[in-house]
Backbone bond lengths (Angstrom), bond angles and torsions (degrees), N, CA, C in turn:
res aa  C-N    CA-C-N  psi(-1)  N-CA   C-N-CA  omega(-1)  CA-C   N-CA-C  phi
1 M - - - 1.483 - - 1.515 109.79 -
2 R 1.339 117.61 132.63 1.444 121.79 -178.17 1.527 110.94 -71.88
3 S 1.327 114.84 141.25 1.451 119.48 174.69 1.525 109.41 -71.34
4 V 1.318 116.83 146.75 1.450 119.97 176.74 1.532 110.57 -120.62
5 D 1.313 116.21 34.81 1.455 122.77 175.20 1.510 107.97 -127.52
6 G 1.322 117.16 128.40 1.456 118.38 175.38 1.521 113.24 150.50
7 I 1.323 113.89 -163.01 1.466 123.03 -175.85 1.524 109.16 -122.05
8 L 1.321 115.68 138.43 1.459 121.93 177.71 1.523 108.96 -125.06
9 L 1.336 116.17 130.41 1.453 120.99 175.30 1.539 107.56 -90.12
10 L 1.304 116.03 113.35 1.461 121.18 -174.71 1.526 110.22 -115.44
11 H 1.312 115.00 137.12 1.471 121.26 176.54 1.514 108.45 -96.07
12 K 1.319 116.37 104.03 1.469 119.96 -179.53 1.522 110.00 -78.90
13 P 1.334 117.88 123.33 1.464 119.84 175.90 1.533 109.80 -75.34
14 E 1.326 116.63 160.83 1.455 120.37 174.21 1.512 109.61 -74.50
15 G 1.331 116.92 155.60 1.456 121.64 178.27 1.506 114.77 88.20
16 I 1.332 117.48 7.13 1.456 121.94 179.07 1.516 107.74 -140.43
17 T 1.319 118.44 144.25 1.458 121.40 -178.44 1.531 110.84 -78.94
18 S 1.315 115.22 160.52 1.462 119.97 176.30 1.518 111.05 -61.68
19 F 1.340 116.70 -37.80 1.466 120.91 178.10 1.529 110.86 -61.76
20 E 1.319 116.64 -43.94 1.462 120.40 -179.07 1.513 111.46 -64.32
21 V 1.321 116.83 -36.85 1.462 121.22 178.98 1.530 110.89 -62.69
22 L 1.332 116.46 -37.73 1.460 119.93 -178.51 1.534 112.46 -63.47
23 Q 1.309 117.12 -24.30 1.462 119.58 -179.98 1.529 110.91 -64.68
24 F 1.351 116.61 -32.98 1.468 120.02 175.83 1.533 110.02 -62.00
25 V 1.324 115.52 -41.98 1.473 120.22 -178.30 1.519 110.79 -68.11
26 K 1.337 116.97 -41.64 1.471 120.22 179.30 1.526 111.25 -59.91
27 R 1.322 115.67 -43.02 1.472 119.17 -178.39 1.524 110.77 -70.53
28 H 1.334 116.00 -37.78 1.470 118.53 -177.34 1.516 112.67 -67.42
29 F 1.334 116.74 -42.12 1.456 119.99 -176.57 1.528 112.98 -98.34
30 Y 1.324 117.11 4.00 1.459 122.39 176.50 1.517 111.88 54.57
31 T 1.332 116.57 48.07 1.459 120.30 178.54 1.528 110.07 -147.43
32 P 1.337 116.10 141.69 1.472 118.99 175.90 1.516 113.02 -84.60
33 K 1.353 116.00 -10.39 1.461 120.42 -174.66 1.535 110.06 -87.14
34 V 1.324 114.74 81.16 1.469 121.97 -177.54 1.523 108.09 -137.11
35 G 1.316 116.26 138.08 1.462 120.69 177.27 1.523 109.38 -150.13
36 H 1.332 116.29 -177.40 1.457 120.35 175.73 1.519 109.24 -139.29
37 T 1.317 116.61 170.41 1.475 121.39 -173.31 1.509 113.49 -109.99
38 G 1.322 116.98 21.85 1.459 120.68 179.44 1.509 110.30 155.53
39 T 1.319 117.21 117.08 1.461 121.68 -173.12 1.523 112.24 -73.34
40 L 1.324 114.43 160.13 1.450 122.95 170.60 1.528 108.01 -121.50
41 D 1.317 117.69 138.06 1.453 121.24 179.36 1.533 111.05 -63.27
42 R 1.313 116.53 159.22 1.467 122.01 -177.69 1.538 111.12 -55.75
43 F 1.327 117.36 -42.89 1.461 120.23 -175.82 1.532 112.01 -73.81
44 A 1.324 117.37 -16.80 1.470 122.28 -176.14 1.533 111.34 -89.19
45 S 1.313 114.54 163.49 1.472 120.88 175.98 1.515 108.33 -136.28
46 G 1.329 115.39 174.62 1.458 118.76 174.63 1.502 114.16 124.37
47 L 1.317 113.76 -160.67 1.470 121.32 -170.42 1.518 112.55 -73.81
48 L 1.318 115.31 126.86 1.454 123.13 172.52 1.533 106.69 -119.65
49 L 1.309 116.62 122.18 1.458 121.18 -179.98 1.529 107.96 -89.84
50 V 1.334 116.04 107.03 1.456 121.72 -174.43 1.532 110.24 -99.43
51 V 1.321 116.03 133.30 1.456 121.21 177.89 1.527 108.54 -111.51
52 V 1.336 115.50 138.27 1.476 121.39 -173.29 1.510 109.29 -128.02
53 G 1.338 115.75 142.78 1.460 120.91 176.72 1.513 112.97 64.65
54 S 1.321 116.94 -135.03 1.476 121.07 -178.72 1.518 112.60 -62.28
55 Y 1.336 116.76 -22.06 1.465 119.55 -178.75 1.532 112.51 -71.46
56 T 1.332 117.52 -12.02 1.463 119.80 175.10 1.543 110.18 -62.28
57 K 1.332 116.89 -23.95 1.465 120.84 178.52 1.530 112.43 -68.69
58 L 1.333 116.10 -15.61 1.463 120.54 179.28 1.522 112.96 -90.57
59 A 1.330 117.21 -3.05 1.463 121.13 -171.73 1.530 112.09 -55.02
60 D 1.326 117.52 -45.71 1.464 120.07 -178.42 1.511 112.00 -61.78
61 L 1.333 117.20 -40.59 1.449 120.64 179.96 1.536 111.57 -69.28
62 L 1.313 116.63 -36.87 1.466 120.70 -177.15 1.519 112.03 -74.43
63 Q 1.319 118.32 -17.01 1.456 120.19 177.26 1.532 111.96 -65.92
64 D 1.315 117.11 -18.92 1.469 121.18 -179.62 1.520 112.78 -76.17
65 L 1.336 118.10 -8.32 1.468 120.00 -177.07 1.526 111.55 -65.91
66 E 1.322 115.10 147.48 1.464 122.01 178.65 1.528 110.39 -64.97
67 K 1.342 116.86 145.88 1.453 122.09 179.45 1.533 110.42 -118.95
68 E 1.339 115.82 149.30 1.466 121.25 174.80 1.520 108.83 -131.24
69 Y 1.340 116.04 132.72 1.452 121.97 -176.23 1.528 110.80 -130.59
70 E 1.333 113.67 154.75 1.459 121.03 164.78 1.520 106.70 -117.35
71 G 1.331 115.82 124.34 1.452 119.59 -177.42 1.511 111.82 -128.68
72 V 1.329 114.79 152.84 1.465 121.47 174.94 1.522 107.63 -115.52
73 I 1.331 115.90 117.93 1.463 122.31 179.23 1.518 108.93 -101.77
74 E 1.325 116.35 131.15 1.469 120.63 174.72 1.530 109.22 -104.75
75 F 1.317 115.70 119.74 1.451 121.23 177.39 1.534 110.72 -87.18
76 G 1.307 115.01 156.31 1.469 120.10 176.88 1.509 113.71 113.22
77 R 1.353 116.58 -22.24 1.457 119.06 176.75 1.522 109.29 -155.68
78 E 1.327 115.07 155.50 1.453 123.24 177.42 1.524 107.74 -123.68
79 T 1.332 117.59 138.99 1.460 120.92 178.05 1.524 110.24 -107.47
80 D 1.337 116.24 161.87 1.470 119.11 -177.42 1.518 112.70 -66.15
81 T 1.345 117.29 -28.74 1.460 120.63 178.53 1.541 111.93 -94.53
82 L 1.341 116.79 -6.45 1.473 124.43 -177.28 1.522 111.55 65.89
83 D 1.312 118.01 19.56 1.456 122.48 176.95 1.527 109.45 -138.74
84 P 1.347 119.29 177.77 1.468 120.88 -175.90 1.515 114.44 -69.59
85 E 1.334 118.45 -10.69 1.454 120.07 -178.07 1.535 111.91 -88.52
86 G 1.349 116.66 -4.63 1.448 119.63 -175.26 1.526 114.22 -92.09
87 V 1.340 114.14 177.61 1.458 123.66 179.82 1.521 108.89 -97.73
88 P 1.326 119.28 132.72 1.468 120.68 178.51 1.537 111.75 -58.61
89 V 1.333 115.17 134.50 1.461 120.29 -179.24 1.543 112.13 -126.08
90 A 1.336 116.43 -11.57 1.461 119.88 -179.13 1.524 109.34 -156.11
91 E 1.315 115.03 152.91 1.460 120.90 177.03 1.527 109.48 -132.42
92 G 1.324 116.03 159.91 1.443 120.94 178.39 1.507 111.13 -166.40
93 P 1.329 117.53 166.35 1.460 120.50 179.26 1.513 111.76 -69.71
94 V 1.305 116.82 149.81 1.461 120.96 177.92 1.534 108.77 -77.38
95 P 1.319 118.65 122.61 1.462 120.13 -174.90 1.524 112.30 -78.80
96 P 1.336 117.07 155.29 1.460 119.65 174.33 1.525 109.98 -74.96
97 L 1.322 115.88 161.33 1.463 120.99 -179.36 1.519 111.26 -58.36
98 E 1.325 116.79 -37.78 1.457 120.30 -178.13 1.536 111.96 -58.73
99 E 1.319 116.36 -38.44 1.464 119.75 179.26 1.516 111.05 -69.37
100 I 1.327 117.19 -39.62 1.468 121.41 178.41 1.527 110.30 -62.78
101 V 1.325 116.17 -45.45 1.469 121.09 179.77 1.524 110.23 -62.08
102 T 1.314 117.40 -36.55 1.454 121.29 179.65 1.516 112.25 -66.81
103 Q 1.327 117.10 -36.37 1.477 121.37 -173.29 1.528 113.06 -87.26
104 I 1.299 118.83 -25.79 1.467 120.68 -174.64 1.535 113.71 -56.28
105 P 1.339 120.24 -41.63 1.474 118.95 -179.19 1.529 114.33 -57.15
106 S 1.319 117.95 -24.48 1.470 120.13 -179.80 1.521 112.35 -69.73
107 F 1.318 116.40 -11.76 1.473 120.64 179.40 1.523 112.41 -101.11
108 M 1.304 117.65 4.32 1.450 121.07 -177.68 1.530 111.67 -88.73
109 G 1.328 116.21 150.88 1.459 120.99 178.34 1.505 112.63 88.15
110 I 1.320 116.34 -159.20 1.459 122.11 177.98 1.514 108.36 -86.13
111 I 1.342 115.35 116.85 1.467 120.93 -173.77 1.531 109.73 -134.50
112 P 1.340 117.73 154.55 1.478 119.74 171.21 1.534 109.17 -78.88
113 Q 1.320 115.44 134.65 1.464 119.74 179.81 1.526 109.16 -135.98
114 S 1.335 116.44 131.45 1.458 121.58 177.66 1.527 109.89 -88.25
115 P 1.327 119.56 120.67 1.472 121.37 177.93 1.526 110.13 -61.37
116 P 1.326 116.50 158.32 1.472 119.87 175.81 1.524 111.72 -64.21
117 A 1.316 116.76 153.57 1.465 120.02 175.44 1.521 109.63 -61.56
118 Y 1.337 116.65 -36.86 1.471 120.91 176.13 1.527 107.92 -91.64
119 S 1.330 115.65 81.12 1.464 121.79 178.76 1.520 108.29 -149.30
120 A 1.321 115.98 171.05 1.466 120.75 -175.14 1.521 113.29 -88.80
121 V 1.340 117.95 3.50 1.457 119.49 -179.64 1.518 109.29 -66.67
122 H 1.339 115.73 153.08 1.458 120.78 179.19 1.533 111.12 -88.15
123 V 1.305 116.05 133.51 1.457 122.74 173.60 1.520 106.93 -128.65
124 G 1.304 115.93 113.29 1.467 119.49 -178.08 1.507 113.64 62.70
125 G 1.350 116.89 31.45 1.452 120.83 177.14 1.525 115.01 85.74
126 E 1.347 117.44 3.12 1.464 121.37 179.54 1.522 110.26 -129.26
127 R 1.330 116.26 149.09 1.461 120.31 178.02 1.526 109.50 -61.84
128 A 1.334 115.12 135.43 1.454 120.02 -176.66 1.526 112.32 -59.69
129 Y 1.341 116.41 -41.74 1.465 118.60 -175.99 1.521 112.05 -67.16
130 R 1.318 118.21 -29.39 1.450 120.43 177.97 1.530 110.49 -68.61
131 M 1.325 116.00 -39.76 1.452 120.22 177.29 1.533 110.99 -66.59
132 A 1.340 115.57 -42.57 1.463 120.09 -179.39 1.527 111.46 -62.26
133 R 1.340 116.08 -39.06 1.462 119.78 -179.71 1.525 111.93 -66.63
134 K 1.334 116.52 -23.73 1.466 121.14 177.74 1.528 111.75 -83.82
135 G 1.329 115.97 -0.81 1.452 119.35 -179.47 1.523 113.65 90.13
136 V 1.326 117.41 5.57 1.458 121.25 178.53 1.520 109.51 -77.93
137 V 1.312 117.20 133.95 1.463 120.69 177.00 1.536 108.47 -72.46
138 V 1.340 116.18 118.80 1.462 121.55 -175.14 1.522 108.62 -115.20
139 D 1.308 115.70 132.11 1.465 121.28 178.17 1.531 108.64 -133.28
140 P 1.345 117.64 79.27 1.461 119.99 -179.02 1.530 111.29 -56.39
141 P 1.331 117.16 135.68 1.461 119.86 -179.58 1.530 111.00 -67.12
142 P 1.333 116.89 150.09 1.477 120.04 179.52 1.511 111.45 -67.20
143 R 1.301 115.86 153.79 1.459 122.37 175.65 1.529 107.83 -140.24
144 L 1.316 115.87 157.97 1.455 120.51 -176.28 1.531 110.74 -79.53
145 V 1.319 115.84 130.25 1.461 123.14 173.01 1.513 107.98 -131.36
146 E 1.300 116.33 166.76 1.461 120.05 178.95 1.526 110.29 -122.66
147 I 1.332 116.20 120.46 1.459 121.76 173.91 1.531 107.66 -105.22
148 R 1.320 116.20 113.71 1.460 121.13 -171.19 1.515 113.37 -89.40
149 S 1.314 117.75 -27.61 1.456 120.22 175.06 1.518 110.66 -160.17
150 I 1.335 115.25 145.62 1.474 122.78 173.02 1.521 106.71 -132.47
151 L 1.315 116.06 116.40 1.461 121.48 -179.13 1.525 108.52 -113.85
152 I 1.338 115.98 125.13 1.468 120.53 174.25 1.520 108.59 -80.20
153 E 1.321 116.13 118.18 1.459 120.44 179.97 1.536 112.29 -94.45
154 N 1.324 116.15 -32.59 1.458 118.93 -177.32 1.525 109.48 -165.34
155 Y 1.324 116.41 146.35 1.460 120.59 172.96 1.514 109.71 -138.92
156 R 1.320 114.45 110.01 1.447 122.75 173.13 1.514 106.11 -122.59
157 P 1.347 115.83 90.40 1.464 120.28 -172.63 1.536 112.02 -44.96
158 P 1.341 117.29 131.00 1.460 126.68 9.55 1.536 115.29 -95.15
159 L 1.330 118.15 16.51 1.460 121.18 -172.46 1.529 111.56 -103.05
160 L 1.345 115.11 124.63 1.452 122.85 178.84 1.521 108.61 -113.96
161 T 1.328 118.06 123.95 1.455 121.84 176.54 1.530 109.14 -102.97
162 I 1.328 116.09 125.21 1.462 120.29 -178.49 1.513 110.47 -130.64
163 R 1.319 115.14 157.71 1.469 121.71 172.27 1.510 107.54 -118.36
164 V 1.340 116.14 128.46 1.455 121.66 -173.14 1.530 110.22 -125.16
165 V 1.322 116.01 133.06 1.460 122.95 171.68 1.521 106.71 -111.97
166 C 1.328 116.91 127.04 1.463 119.45 -172.07 1.515 112.39 -151.33
167 S 1.326 114.16 174.08 1.454 121.72 178.28 1.517 110.87 -86.71
168 K 1.324 116.31 173.80 1.452 120.46 173.98 1.529 109.62 -61.47
169 G 1.322 116.13 153.59 1.454 120.86 176.59 1.504 115.12 82.82
170 T 1.347 117.27 -2.80 1.458 120.46 179.72 1.519 110.05 -81.27
171 Y 1.316 117.89 129.81 1.463 122.66 175.90 1.522 109.04 -101.32
172 I 1.322 117.15 117.10 1.457 120.68 177.20 1.520 109.16 -71.05
173 R 1.325 118.03 -26.87 1.464 120.86 173.42 1.530 111.01 -61.53
174 S 1.328 116.29 -42.17 1.455 120.40 178.05 1.526 111.40 -67.20
175 L 1.338 115.92 -37.24 1.460 119.97 176.70 1.520 110.77 -61.09
176 A 1.337 116.51 -42.96 1.473 120.69 178.36 1.530 110.15 -61.54
177 R 1.321 117.31 -47.51 1.465 121.51 178.68 1.520 111.48 -57.67
178 D 1.336 115.77 -49.44 1.457 120.27 -174.85 1.522 112.82 -69.56
179 L 1.338 116.36 -35.59 1.460 119.15 177.49 1.527 109.75 -66.78
180 G 1.326 117.20 -40.24 1.445 120.47 177.89 1.522 111.40 -59.99
181 R 1.319 116.49 -46.63 1.464 120.77 -179.37 1.524 110.63 -66.22
182 K 1.311 116.80 -39.87 1.472 121.01 -178.98 1.535 110.79 -63.12
183 C 1.322 115.35 -30.22 1.471 120.46 179.70 1.528 112.40 -87.85
184 G 1.338 117.02 8.34 1.459 120.27 -178.52 1.501 113.02 71.92
185 S 1.317 116.03 27.03 1.468 121.85 -177.05 1.520 109.46 -129.55
186 A 1.294 116.53 -154.48 1.474 125.08 173.39 1.515 106.14 -141.56
187 A 1.331 117.07 148.79 1.468 119.07 -176.86 1.521 110.21 -158.14
188 Y 1.321 114.41 156.01 1.461 121.65 172.88 1.528 108.15 -141.67
189 L 1.327 115.49 166.58 1.468 120.77 -178.76 1.523 109.08 -89.67
190 K 1.300 116.99 111.79 1.470 122.21 -175.70 1.523 111.98 -81.49
191 D 1.322 116.20 -34.97 1.478 119.94 -176.34 1.521 107.89 -151.59
192 L 1.336 116.41 149.73 1.468 121.39 179.57 1.525 109.96 -149.67
193 V 1.328 114.63 133.08 1.473 121.65 174.78 1.519 107.89 -129.25
194 R 1.333 116.60 127.54 1.464 119.45 175.06 1.533 108.25 -89.54
195 L 1.333 114.60 117.46 1.459 121.40 -173.76 1.524 113.70 -90.79
196 R 1.355 115.40 -28.08 1.464 117.45 -171.89 1.528 109.85 -155.44
197 I 1.331 115.02 145.89 1.451 123.79 169.42 1.508 106.75 -131.24
198 G 1.331 117.97 111.82 1.462 120.27 -176.77 1.519 110.53 56.11
199 P 1.354 117.78 -126.16 1.458 120.01 -179.95 1.529 114.90 -85.20
200 F 1.315 117.08 -1.75 1.463 121.65 -173.87 1.518 111.23 -95.83
201 R 1.346 116.80 139.22 1.470 121.47 -176.61 1.531 111.11 -121.19
202 L 1.299 114.56 153.27 1.462 121.68 -176.50 1.518 112.85 -59.48
203 Q 1.330 117.69 -36.59 1.464 119.34 -177.00 1.538 113.34 -63.49
204 D 1.335 117.19 -14.86 1.460 120.90 178.61 1.532 112.75 -96.64
205 A 1.333 116.58 2.84 1.458 121.18 -176.27 1.521 111.49 -91.12
206 V 1.325 115.36 161.28 1.453 122.27 -179.82 1.520 110.06 -115.83
207 L 1.316 116.89 141.50 1.453 121.34 175.97 1.527 110.41 -72.71
208 P 1.334 118.11 148.54 1.473 119.55 177.77 1.525 112.76 -54.48
209 S 1.321 117.00 -36.24 1.459 121.25 -178.93 1.530 112.59 -70.52
210 D 1.322 116.75 -14.48 1.473 120.06 -178.15 1.526 113.37 -102.74
211 L 1.328 117.02 6.11 1.452 119.53 176.42 1.530 108.97 -62.07
212 G 1.327 116.93 129.52 1.461 120.15 -177.09 1.519 111.66 -149.90
213 E 1.318 115.29 -171.41 1.466 121.00 -177.24 1.524 112.53 -60.81
214 K 1.329 116.78 -28.64 1.461 119.92 -178.25 1.522 112.96 -86.31
215 T 1.330 116.33 -3.28 1.463 119.81 179.21 1.524 109.79 -75.50
216 T 1.298 117.26 122.25 1.459 121.72 -178.57 1.532 109.85 -122.85
217 L 1.324 114.15 161.32 1.459 120.94 177.53 1.520 109.79 -95.81
218 Q 1.313 115.96 142.39 1.459 120.46 175.34 1.526 108.11 -84.31
219 Q 1.313 115.76 130.84 1.455 120.50 -177.95 1.510 110.63 -154.91
220 G 1.331 117.22 168.94 1.455 121.55 173.77 1.515 113.82 101.58
221 S 1.333 114.39 179.62 1.470 122.15 -174.33 1.507 112.57 -60.13
222 E 1.331 117.13 -36.19 1.470 119.88 -175.92 1.519 111.47 -64.86
223 I 1.317 116.75 -48.90 1.456 119.92 -178.53 1.516 111.39 -70.43
224 L 1.340 117.64 -35.27 1.458 120.69 178.34 1.527 111.24 -67.84
225 S 1.323 115.96 -36.61 1.481 119.96 177.43 1.518 111.18 -68.34
226 L 1.340 117.18 -31.26 1.452 121.23 176.36 1.528 110.39 -67.91
227 L 1.326 115.90 -39.05 1.455 120.97 -178.95 1.528 112.71 -77.98
228 F 1.322 115.44 -35.17 1.461 120.63 -177.06 1.532 109.83 -128.09
229 P 1.327 117.38 68.24 1.469 120.37 -176.26 1.525 112.62 -57.89
230 G 1.318 114.74 128.88 1.465 121.11 178.99 1.510 113.59 74.87
231 R 1.330 117.57 7.33 1.472 120.15 -175.75 1.541 113.13 -126.47
232 V 1.328 116.82 24.73 1.461 120.81 175.73 1.529 108.55 -108.44
233 L 1.336 115.09 124.10 1.461 120.97 -176.34 1.527 109.84 -113.27
234 P 1.345 117.57 126.36 1.459 120.09 175.92 1.528 110.09 -74.96
235 V 1.331 115.56 140.92 1.467 120.79 176.87 1.520 109.09 -130.10
236 V 1.323 115.77 156.28 1.465 122.19 176.63 1.516 107.77 -124.16
237 P 1.360 117.58 162.75 1.457 120.25 -176.71 1.525 115.05 -53.07
238 S 1.342 117.20 -34.00 1.466 119.98 -177.19 1.530 112.31 -65.37
239 F 1.337 117.83 -16.02 1.466 119.57 178.37 1.526 111.73 -71.76
240 G 1.329 116.94 -19.66 1.462 120.91 177.82 1.513 113.98 68.57
241 V 1.321 117.45 34.56 1.456 121.10 -178.34 1.526 111.53 -62.68
242 E 1.333 117.31 -42.68 1.466 120.13 -178.17 1.529 113.16 -58.80
243 K 1.324 115.89 -28.78 1.469 120.20 179.92 1.523 112.47 -94.36
244 G 1.315 115.07 2.60 1.464 118.68 179.84 1.504 114.22 72.63
245 K 1.335 115.95 28.19 1.469 119.78 178.69 1.531 110.52 -63.79
246 P 1.327 118.20 134.27 1.472 120.09 179.96 1.520 112.56 -54.37
247 L 1.321 115.81 138.30 1.464 121.93 -178.82 1.529 109.24 -112.57
248 R 1.333 114.93 140.57 1.461 120.69 178.30 1.523 109.70 -108.11
249 P 1.309 119.49 141.22 1.459 121.96 176.64 1.527 112.70 -55.65
250 S 1.333 117.60 -28.07 1.470 120.97 -177.96 1.522 112.49 -67.33
251 L 1.331 118.45 -11.29 1.464 120.55 177.24 1.526 110.35 -66.05
252 W 1.343 117.57 -23.37 1.455 122.16 179.27 1.523 108.52 -116.01
253 K 1.312 115.73 89.70 1.458 122.34 -169.28 1.526 112.95 -66.78
254 N 1.332 117.71 -27.18 1.458 120.21 -176.34 1.530 113.78 -98.92
255 V 1.335 116.73 10.81 1.453 120.10 -177.87 1.530 109.82 -103.33
256 Q 1.331 115.65 127.54 1.459 121.26 173.58 1.529 107.96 -95.84
257 F 1.316 115.42 97.14 1.459 119.90 -172.69 1.520 112.17 -69.11
258 Q 1.335 114.34 141.59 1.450 122.94 172.27 1.520 109.44 -125.58
259 E 1.324 116.24 156.72 1.472 120.06 -179.28 1.524 111.28 -54.19
260 G 1.313 116.24 139.30 1.460 120.45 176.06 1.514 113.03 127.14
261 P 1.343 116.66 -171.87 1.470 121.71 -174.92 1.524 112.51 -83.55
262 Y 1.333 114.90 152.84 1.463 123.63 173.08 1.527 108.05 -134.55
263 I 1.339 115.22 142.89 1.455 121.52 -177.62 1.528 109.92 -100.76
264 L 1.318 116.24 133.39 1.464 121.85 -179.23 1.514 110.24 -99.24
265 V 1.354 116.01 130.24 1.463 121.38 -175.70 1.519 110.10 -133.07
266 S 1.325 116.54 138.78 1.464 122.25 179.02 1.525 110.40 -74.62
267 P 1.345 118.17 166.76 1.473 120.53 176.08 1.527 112.34 -56.90
268 E 1.335 117.68 -26.06 1.466 121.23 179.59 1.529 112.53 -86.14
269 G 1.323 116.18 -0.61 1.459 119.37 179.15 1.524 114.82 90.38
270 M 1.331 117.78 8.55 1.446 120.64 -179.28 1.524 110.94 -81.28
271 L 1.321 115.96 142.21 1.456 121.83 176.41 1.536 108.26 -68.66
272 M 1.345 115.71 124.05 1.461 120.62 -178.43 1.538 113.00 -109.41
273 G 1.322 116.55 -23.45 1.447 119.06 -178.50 1.506 111.31 161.95
274 A 1.315 115.63 -168.57 1.462 121.14 177.45 1.531 107.97 -147.90
275 V 1.314 115.65 146.52 1.462 121.86 178.41 1.525 109.39 -127.19
276 Q 1.307 115.33 161.56 1.449 122.07 176.62 1.521 108.53 -115.44
277 Y 1.335 117.02 128.82 1.457 120.85 176.08 1.507 109.01 -99.19
278 Q 1.320 116.23 121.47 1.459 121.10 -179.82 1.530 110.01 -153.76
279 G 1.309 115.01 129.76 1.454 119.72 177.90 1.512 114.00 60.63
280 G 1.348 116.65 32.43 1.458 120.29 178.06 1.516 114.30 81.67
281 R 1.317 117.45 6.53 1.465 121.04 -177.94 1.526 110.78 -125.90
282 L 1.323 115.96 155.35 1.458 122.73 175.97 1.524 109.20 -110.52
283 S 1.332 116.14 133.15 1.453 121.16 175.25 1.536 108.25 -132.10
284 Y 1.318 115.60 147.18 1.466 120.20 -176.61 1.529 111.66 -73.00
285 R 1.336 115.52 136.89 1.458 122.25 167.71 1.521 109.40 -92.90
286 F 1.336 117.18 -41.64 1.442 122.59 174.02 1.511 109.69 -163.81
287 V 1.335 115.63 161.24 1.477 122.73 177.77 1.509 108.35 -130.01
288 V 1.331 117.47 138.36 1.454 122.74 176.49 1.527 108.10 -103.44
289 S 1.302 117.12 128.37 1.462 121.09 179.78 1.526 109.61 -75.92
290 R 1.324 116.10 125.99 1.471 122.32 177.12 1.521 107.82 -127.79
291 K 1.326 116.44 83.04 1.459 121.90 -170.92 1.530 112.09 -64.01
292 N 1.316 116.47 -28.76 1.473 119.59 -174.92 1.512 113.25 -92.19
293 L 1.345 116.81 1.92 1.465 119.04 -178.33 1.508 111.22 -73.77
């Protein structure tokens, strides 16, 4: 019997939503417990990190992983959605490469960035894109994101190809818009491919159409240690994790605890739960029931 706990590297094709892609995974593994750690827009393609079974409880923690994208920005016009599916709302001259190179450093580091009006962020308790589709003028407030590198790969006016490494919550569509405006032009994101999420790369992912009997989920201590280096704690039944028994840092004599989350794993490598270390104490983030342990 196939395991239904673990992580799947999925290559999302363009023209399909992240939600629709997950339906392939649900049918293949015969489980409704499927999620992902960061959506991709319909027009975009690339790596989708899918969590299945008990690993869906890790989704919030995995969203913090670094992302890498390759994007194509078209200068000369801006669309309302900031992507090729939108309606043009502004035009401007196509800037020379020298101007683009001059402006790019202003987007490096920790910067405030306003999400697109057509995005899943909440504005006044409602998704921004739902309000925008109703014709409501939406102006999501800026939030801090971190852009760690921007590499220009090619420029054939009006198309600029860049590679971006960034933190969670960064919108490459917003980067395209803002770079266009900074250059005295207008721009939108014509194409986007997500190349990497944390240690995982697109070339190791499988297309939904290629899911088959040999497709397996990554799970266990090895993959969890890769995702959370130095933060995987072994537990045994006597610890009482399944019942939520309080845990003391002294149970792990060789661990130098630091603030933040830790993942609990059984001797067999099964995910048992997660705890948060803060102020010298451990508190549960979640517990996975393992009745047969």
